[in-house]
C-alpha positions as CSV (number, residue, x, y, z in Angstrom):
1,M,-17.0,-5.5,-20.9
2,S,-19.1,-8.2,-19.1
3,Q,-17.7,-11.4,-17.8
4,K,-18.2,-14.0,-15.2
5,N,-16.0,-14.7,-12.2
6,N,-16.1,-17.8,-9.9
7,I,-19.4,-16.6,-8.4
8,E,-21.2,-17.0,-11.7
9,R,-22.4,-13.4,-11.9
10,E,-21.6,-10.9,-14.7
11,F,-19.8,-7.7,-13.8
12,N,-19.2,-4.6,-15.9
13,V,-15.7,-3.5,-15.0
14,V,-13.9,-0.4,-16.2
15,L,-10.3,0.3,-15.3
16,Y,-9.3,4.0,-15.7
17,T,-5.6,4.1,-16.4
18,R,-2.8,6.0,-18.1
19,S,0.4,5.1,-20.0
20,G,3.4,4.2,-17.7
21,C,1.3,3.7,-14.6
22,H,2.7,0.6,-12.8
23,L,-0.2,0.7,-10.3
24,C,-2.6,0.5,-13.2
25,E,-0.8,-2.6,-14.5
26,E,-1.0,-4.2,-11.0
27,A,-4.7,-3.4,-10.8
28,E,-5.3,-5.0,-14.2
29,Q,-3.5,-8.2,-13.1
30,L,-5.4,-8.4,-9.9
31,L,-8.7,-8.0,-11.7
32,L,-7.8,-10.7,-14.2
33,Q,-6.8,-13.0,-11.3
34,H,-10.3,-12.6,-10.0
35,G,-11.8,-13.6,-13.3
36,L,-12.7,-10.0,-14.3
37,I,-11.8,-8.6,-17.7
38,P,-11.8,-4.8,-17.4
39,T,-12.4,-2.4,-20.2
40,L,-9.3,-0.2,-20.2
41,V,-9.8,3.6,-20.5
42,D,-6.8,5.9,-20.9
43,I,-7.8,9.0,-19.0
44,D,-5.3,11.1,-21.0
45,T,-7.4,10.7,-24.1
46,D,-10.3,12.6,-22.5
47,V,-10.0,16.0,-20.9
48,K,-12.9,15.4,-18.5
49,L,-11.6,12.1,-17.4
50,Q,-8.1,13.5,-16.9
51,S,-9.6,16.3,-14.8
52,R,-11.7,13.9,-12.7
53,F,-9.1,11.1,-12.2
54,D,-5.7,12.8,-12.8
55,T,-4.0,12.0,-9.5
56,C,-5.8,8.9,-8.4
57,V,-5.3,6.3,-11.2
58,P,-5.9,3.5,-11.3
59,V,-9.6,3.8,-10.8
60,V,-11.8,0.7,-10.8
61,E,-15.5,1.0,-11.6
62,I,-17.6,-2.1,-11.0
63,D,-21.2,-2.0,-12.4
64,G,-21.1,1.8,-12.7
65,R,-19.8,2.5,-9.2
66,V,-16.2,3.6,-8.5
67,R,-14.9,1.1,-6.0
68,F,-11.1,1.7,-5.9
69,R,-8.8,4.7,-6.4
70,G,-5.0,4.4,-6.4
71,R,-4.6,0.8,-5.2
72,V,-7.0,-2.2,-5.5
73,D,-7.3,-4.1,-2.2
74,A,-7.6,-7.8,-3.0
75,V,-9.6,-8.6,0.2
76,L,-12.1,-5.8,-0.4
77,L,-12.4,-6.8,-4.0
78,Q,-13.3,-10.4,-3.0
79,R,-15.9,-9.1,-0.6
80,I,-17.5,-6.8,-3.2
81,L,-17.7,-9.7,-5.7
82,R,-19.2,-12.0,-3.1
83,R,-21.9,-9.5,-2.1
84,S,-22.9,-8.4,-5.6
């Protein structure tokens, strides 16, 4: 899903998640706080995604590039958004 943040640029953000993942919930909240509305994808609904991301959710993909695995660093997220 595309959206604009404070920098007035559209980002395509995908958050790979799974049910019961508290880090995934934290990642979603942090993305929302930065004006990003991620498309949520449950990895457990796709065998290939489950194999690829099983032990590292949440995974945040911004504009087709995986930027975070496990935890989202707020400072690094801000830098990525400013540079893009």
